[in-house]
MARZABA-950780 format. One line per field, with one value per residue: residue number from 1; residue in three letters; z, x, y of N, C-alpha, C in turn. Coordinates in Angstrom, 2 decimals, always signed. Layout:
BEGIN
resi: NUM;... .
resn: ALA;... .
nup: Z;... .
neast: X;... .
nnorth: Y;... .
caup: Z;... .
caeast: X;... .
canorth: Y;... .
cup: Z;... .
ceast: X;... .
cnorth: Y;... .
! end
This chain:
BEGIN
resi: 1;2;3;4;5;6;7;8;9;10;11;12;13;14;15;16;17;18;19;20;21;22;23;24;25;26;27;28;29;30;31;32;33;34;35;36;37;38;39;40;41;42;43;44;45;46;47;48;49;50;51;52;53;54;55;56;57;58;59;60;61;62;63;64;65;66;67;68;69;70;71;72;73;74;75;76;77;78;79;80;81;82;83;84;85;86;87;88;89;90;91;92;93;94;95;96;97;98;99;100;101;102;103;104;105;106;107;108;109;110;111;112;113;114;115;116;117;118;119;120;121;122;123;124;125;126;127;128;129;130 .
resn: UNK;UNK;UNK;UNK;UNK;UNK;UNK;UNK;UNK;UNK;UNK;UNK;UNK;UNK;UNK;UNK;UNK;UNK;UNK;UNK;UNK;UNK;UNK;UNK;UNK;UNK;UNK;UNK;UNK;UNK;UNK;UNK;UNK;UNK;UNK;UNK;UNK;UNK;UNK;UNK;UNK;UNK;UNK;UNK;UNK;UNK;UNK;UNK;UNK;UNK;UNK;UNK;UNK;UNK;UNK;UNK;UNK;UNK;UNK;UNK;UNK;UNK;UNK;UNK;UNK;UNK;UNK;UNK;UNK;UNK;UNK;UNK;UNK;UNK;UNK;UNK;UNK;UNK;UNK;UNK;UNK;UNK;UNK;UNK;UNK;UNK;UNK;UNK;UNK;UNK;UNK;UNK;UNK;UNK;UNK;UNK;UNK;UNK;UNK;UNK;UNK;UNK;UNK;UNK;UNK;UNK;UNK;UNK;UNK;UNK;UNK;UNK;UNK;UNK;UNK;UNK;UNK;UNK;UNK;UNK;UNK;UNK;UNK;UNK;UNK;UNK;UNK;UNK;UNK;UNK .
nup: +139.77;+136.89;+135.12;+132.75;+133.37;+135.44;+134.05;+132.26;+132.21;+131.88;+129.44;+127.78;+127.97;+126.81;+124.07;+123.46;+123.41;+120.99;+117.48;+115.02;+111.97;+108.52;+106.49;+104.03;+102.74;+100.61;+99.73;+99.43;+101.53;+102.83;+105.60;+106.36;+108.24;+108.85;+106.86;+106.79;+105.31;+104.75;+104.82;+104.27;+105.83;+104.42;+104.77;+106.93;+109.24;+110.97;+112.31;+113.23;+114.87;+116.80;+117.89;+118.96;+120.84;+122.60;+123.54;+124.81;+126.85;+128.22;+129.00;+130.07;+128.57;+125.80;+122.15;+120.79;+122.86;+122.85;+123.84;+122.52;+119.93;+117.26;+115.80;+112.44;+111.53;+110.52;+108.70;+109.32;+107.18;+106.86;+108.98;+108.63;+106.15;+105.19;+103.60;+101.19;+100.49;+98.30;+96.90;+98.80;+98.97;+96.33;+96.33;+98.15;+96.80;+94.58;+95.86;+96.78;+94.52;+92.84;+95.17;+96.40;+96.25;+99.74;+101.63;+104.79;+107.56;+110.55;+113.62;+116.06;+118.49;+119.11;+121.79;+121.79;+123.08;+123.76;+124.48;+124.41;+123.07;+119.99;+119.71;+119.69;+121.18;+121.31;+123.75;+124.58;+123.36;+122.16;+121.61;+119.31;+119.62;+121.17 .
neast: +108.79;+110.53;+113.44;+113.74;+112.48;+114.18;+116.49;+115.74;+116.19;+118.97;+119.27;+117.86;+119.55;+121.85;+121.08;+120.35;+122.81;+123.86;+124.06;+121.44;+121.16;+121.61;+120.42;+120.31;+118.22;+118.80;+119.93;+119.25;+119.50;+120.28;+120.16;+122.58;+122.09;+119.02;+117.83;+116.35;+115.19;+116.49;+117.03;+119.98;+121.46;+122.91;+125.15;+126.66;+128.00;+127.10;+124.82;+125.77;+127.87;+126.39;+124.92;+127.03;+128.12;+125.97;+125.78;+128.25;+127.86;+125.79;+126.50;+125.29;+123.09;+123.25;+123.20;+120.33;+120.32;+122.57;+125.67;+127.96;+128.10;+128.34;+126.17;+125.28;+123.81;+120.40;+117.28;+114.77;+112.84;+111.60;+110.82;+112.07;+113.60;+111.76;+110.48;+111.78;+114.43;+115.39;+113.05;+111.65;+113.26;+112.97;+110.21;+110.17;+111.80;+110.14;+107.98;+109.20;+109.76;+110.43;+110.33;+112.70;+115.75;+115.23;+115.18;+116.20;+115.87;+117.32;+116.24;+115.40;+115.21;+113.59;+112.62;+111.96;+109.82;+109.50;+106.61;+105.11;+105.80;+107.31;+105.79;+105.71;+106.07;+106.17;+108.13;+109.36;+110.45;+113.25;+114.81;+117.32;+120.12;+119.00 .
nnorth: +71.00;+70.21;+68.80;+70.30;+72.73;+73.56;+74.23;+76.19;+79.07;+79.17;+77.84;+79.59;+81.84;+80.77;+80.43;+83.07;+84.31;+83.67;+84.33;+84.73;+82.76;+81.72;+79.03;+76.40;+73.90;+71.44;+69.12;+65.77;+62.98;+59.67;+57.56;+55.07;+53.05;+51.74;+53.35;+55.74;+58.77;+62.01;+65.61;+67.42;+70.19;+73.16;+75.80;+73.33;+74.02;+76.32;+75.28;+72.78;+73.67;+75.03;+72.90;+71.34;+73.15;+73.41;+70.80;+70.63;+72.47;+71.26;+68.41;+66.19;+65.76;+64.45;+64.76;+63.31;+61.54;+59.94;+59.49;+58.69;+59.61;+62.07;+63.47;+64.38;+67.52;+67.57;+67.31;+65.32;+63.25;+60.83;+58.01;+55.60;+53.45;+51.80;+48.79;+48.78;+50.50;+52.06;+52.58;+54.07;+56.36;+57.30;+57.91;+60.03;+61.87;+62.40;+63.66;+65.95;+67.31;+70.26;+71.77;+72.25;+74.13;+74.88;+77.74;+79.09;+81.29;+81.12;+81.83;+81.09;+78.43;+75.38;+73.45;+70.13;+67.63;+64.24;+62.88;+60.62;+57.36;+58.02;+60.32;+63.73;+67.00;+70.58;+72.03;+74.32;+77.53;+79.26;+82.29;+83.36;+85.51;+87.60 .
caup: +138.75;+136.29;+134.63;+131.74;+134.08;+136.21;+133.14;+131.27;+132.12;+131.35;+128.02;+127.11;+127.89;+125.83;+122.71;+123.30;+123.18;+119.63;+116.43;+114.00;+110.79;+107.35;+105.95;+102.88;+102.64;+99.17;+99.41;+100.01;+101.99;+103.43;+106.58;+106.08;+109.19;+108.88;+105.59;+106.86;+104.35;+105.39;+104.11;+104.94;+105.71;+103.90;+105.29;+108.15;+110.41;+112.00;+113.09;+113.91;+115.95;+117.84;+118.55;+119.76;+121.98;+123.53;+124.14;+125.71;+128.01;+128.93;+128.59;+130.57;+127.58;+124.47;+121.04;+120.60;+124.00;+122.56;+124.14;+121.68;+118.56;+116.91;+114.62;+111.55;+111.53;+109.44;+108.80;+109.02;+106.34;+107.11;+110.17;+108.19;+104.70;+104.84;+103.07;+99.99;+100.70;+97.05;+96.59;+99.75;+98.55;+95.10;+96.70;+98.77;+95.72;+93.81;+96.67;+96.94;+93.21;+92.73;+96.47;+96.88;+97.62;+100.69;+102.40;+106.10;+108.50;+111.86;+114.64;+117.33;+118.65;+119.83;+122.55;+121.56;+124.13;+123.41;+125.59;+124.23;+122.03;+118.66;+119.77;+120.16;+121.31;+121.63;+125.20;+124.78;+122.23;+122.62;+120.56;+119.12;+119.47;+121.83 .
caeast: +109.68;+111.32;+114.76;+113.62;+112.18;+115.36;+117.52;+115.13;+116.87;+120.31;+119.12;+117.49;+120.76;+122.73;+120.64;+120.38;+124.19;+124.24;+123.40;+120.68;+121.94;+120.87;+120.80;+119.55;+117.99;+118.76;+120.53;+118.56;+120.40;+119.62;+121.02;+122.96;+121.36;+117.59;+117.37;+115.53;+115.55;+116.57;+117.67;+121.18;+121.57;+124.15;+126.30;+126.39;+128.73;+126.39;+123.96;+126.62;+128.55;+125.39;+124.66;+128.20;+128.23;+124.90;+126.19;+129.37;+127.28;+124.92;+126.98;+124.38;+122.03;+123.87;+122.24;+119.57;+120.56;+123.67;+126.91;+129.06;+128.04;+128.34;+125.31;+125.21;+122.51;+119.56;+115.83;+114.23;+111.65;+110.95;+111.33;+112.91;+113.61;+110.70;+110.93;+112.58;+115.08;+115.45;+111.69;+111.32;+113.97;+112.34;+108.93;+110.47;+112.27;+108.97;+107.18;+109.95;+110.01;+110.09;+110.30;+114.07;+116.22;+114.43;+116.07;+115.65;+116.54;+117.17;+116.24;+114.96;+115.33;+112.45;+112.89;+110.91;+109.73;+108.78;+105.69;+104.71;+106.70;+107.15;+104.85;+106.50;+105.40;+107.07;+108.19;+109.78;+111.10;+114.31;+115.26;+118.74;+120.56;+118.15 .
canorth: +71.52;+69.13;+69.18;+71.36;+73.96;+73.96;+74.76;+77.08;+80.36;+78.93;+77.53;+80.84;+82.66;+80.13;+80.77;+84.52;+84.71;+83.27;+85.11;+84.01;+82.40;+81.23;+77.72;+75.92;+72.46;+71.16;+67.82;+64.62;+61.93;+58.51;+56.90;+53.68;+52.21;+52.01;+53.87;+56.95;+59.81;+63.31;+66.70;+67.93;+71.64;+73.75;+75.08;+72.57;+74.52;+77.09;+74.41;+71.80;+74.38;+75.28;+71.61;+70.97;+74.06;+73.06;+69.53;+70.95;+73.16;+70.31;+67.08;+65.16;+65.62;+64.37;+64.74;+62.07;+60.67;+59.01;+60.18;+58.21;+60.12;+63.49;+63.35;+65.54;+68.18;+67.07;+67.43;+63.99;+63.22;+59.54;+57.32;+54.48;+53.26;+50.85;+47.51;+49.02;+51.79;+52.82;+53.04;+55.14;+57.57;+57.77;+58.53;+61.32;+62.74;+62.84;+64.60;+67.19;+67.91;+71.67;+72.44;+72.50;+74.30;+75.64;+78.62;+79.40;+82.17;+80.46;+82.88;+80.51;+76.98;+74.83;+72.23;+69.15;+66.62;+63.01;+62.67;+59.23;+56.83;+58.61;+61.46;+64.86;+68.30;+71.68;+72.28;+75.70;+78.17;+80.15;+83.22;+83.58;+86.90;+88.61 .
cup: +138.22;+135.76;+133.62;+132.43;+134.85;+135.33;+132.18;+131.12;+131.51;+129.86;+127.23;+126.95;+126.87;+124.42;+122.47;+122.99;+121.78;+118.61;+115.52;+112.78;+109.69;+107.02;+104.83;+102.99;+101.16;+98.84;+100.18;+100.34;+102.58;+104.38;+106.13;+106.96;+109.21;+107.62;+105.62;+105.91;+105.07;+104.45;+104.94;+104.74;+105.15;+104.19;+106.59;+109.39;+111.39;+112.90;+113.87;+115.08;+117.12;+118.61;+119.46;+121.00;+123.04;+124.27;+125.14;+126.99;+128.86;+128.56;+129.07;+129.61;+126.18;+123.37;+120.87;+121.70;+123.84;+122.72;+123.20;+120.30;+118.46;+115.65;+113.75;+111.68;+110.34;+109.73;+108.35;+108.19;+106.49;+108.37;+109.81;+106.67;+104.24;+104.32;+101.87;+100.07;+99.44;+96.69;+97.52;+99.33;+97.29;+95.40;+97.29;+97.70;+94.89;+94.58;+96.85;+95.62;+93.16;+94.04;+97.00;+95.86;+98.45;+101.58;+103.71;+106.84;+109.88;+112.94;+115.99;+117.30;+119.47;+120.51;+122.37;+122.64;+123.61;+124.60;+125.55;+123.16;+120.64;+118.59;+120.43;+120.27;+121.65;+123.12;+125.48;+123.54;+122.76;+121.45;+120.51;+119.02;+120.12;+122.98 .
ceast: +110.53;+112.65;+114.71;+113.39;+113.41;+116.43;+117.00;+115.86;+118.26;+120.27;+118.75;+118.71;+121.74;+122.35;+120.67;+121.78;+124.69;+123.41;+122.56;+121.56;+121.03;+121.33;+119.86;+119.41;+117.82;+119.18;+119.83;+119.60;+119.59;+120.60;+121.34;+122.16;+119.89;+117.01;+116.48;+116.09;+115.51;+117.18;+118.86;+121.26;+122.92;+124.11;+125.93;+126.91;+127.92;+125.54;+124.78;+127.35;+127.62;+125.09;+125.81;+128.36;+127.17;+125.25;+127.33;+128.85;+126.44;+125.33;+126.09;+123.21;+122.62;+122.80;+121.62;+119.83;+121.71;+125.00;+128.05;+129.10;+128.19;+127.50;+125.34;+123.84;+121.69;+118.09;+115.25;+112.95;+110.90;+111.55;+112.27;+112.88;+112.53;+111.28;+111.86;+113.17;+115.08;+114.07;+111.27;+111.99;+113.33;+111.00;+109.17;+110.94;+111.10;+108.16;+107.86;+110.18;+109.52;+110.11;+111.68;+114.83;+115.25;+115.38;+115.39;+116.53;+116.27;+117.33;+115.75;+115.18;+114.14;+112.88;+111.69;+110.98;+108.93;+107.90;+105.05;+105.66;+106.34;+106.11;+105.57;+105.64;+106.46;+106.97;+108.59;+110.47;+112.06;+114.83;+116.77;+119.00;+119.70;+118.87 .
cnorth: +70.36;+69.66;+70.32;+72.70;+74.47;+74.60;+75.83;+78.41;+80.21;+78.62;+78.79;+81.74;+82.08;+80.55;+82.28;+85.04;+84.34;+84.04;+84.22;+83.73;+81.88;+79.82;+77.34;+74.41;+72.14;+69.74;+66.71;+63.54;+60.79;+57.84;+55.48;+52.72;+52.62;+52.62;+55.09;+58.01;+61.15;+64.34;+67.19;+69.44;+72.06;+75.24;+74.36;+73.28;+75.36;+76.20;+73.37;+72.46;+74.67;+74.00;+71.20;+71.85;+73.74;+71.77;+69.76;+71.59;+72.22;+68.87;+65.94;+64.90;+65.56;+64.36;+63.35;+61.07;+59.70;+59.73;+59.80;+58.85;+61.62;+63.58;+64.59;+66.21;+67.70;+67.38;+66.10;+64.11;+61.91;+58.93;+56.18;+54.43;+52.31;+49.54;+47.66;+50.43;+52.66;+53.38;+54.17;+56.44;+58.16;+58.45;+59.93;+62.30;+63.27;+63.88;+65.94;+67.93;+69.36;+72.44;+72.82;+73.31;+75.15;+76.44;+79.04;+80.40;+81.57;+81.52;+82.37;+79.01;+76.52;+73.54;+71.30;+68.07;+65.43;+62.65;+61.28;+58.68;+57.38;+59.71;+62.62;+66.11;+69.35;+71.98;+73.73;+76.22;+79.22;+80.98;+83.26;+85.07;+87.94;+89.28 .
! end
C-alpha cells in the first residue's frame, strides 16, 4: 500500500464534503517564467478555495510540490513558451479561435500521477458533493 492508497478514503471524504461548481475558461495567459501558455478559470475562487483547503488538509503535499507558493488555478496548454514566447502565444490563440469561452460543471476531481518524467496518468477520481 502506497501513500495514495493510505489516504484514499480521507481524500474521497474531503471532496464529497464540497459542492460541485461552475467555471469558465476564457482568458489566455502566459507565465513570466518559462512562457508556458494557459487558460485562467473565472471565477477563480471556487477552484482556488478547493486547492487551498486540500493543501491545508494535506500540508505534506503542497501544490506542484512547492511549499513556498500559492499557484493560481489554471489549465496548461503548453509546457513552455518555446524559443519565441510571442509566437507561441499567437499559435495558441489561433488554435483556440472560436472555442472560447468554454464552460464547465466541476463535479469531480482526478488525482494525476507522474509515472515517468512528463508522463501522467489518472490515479483516482473523486466525486464532489456525494
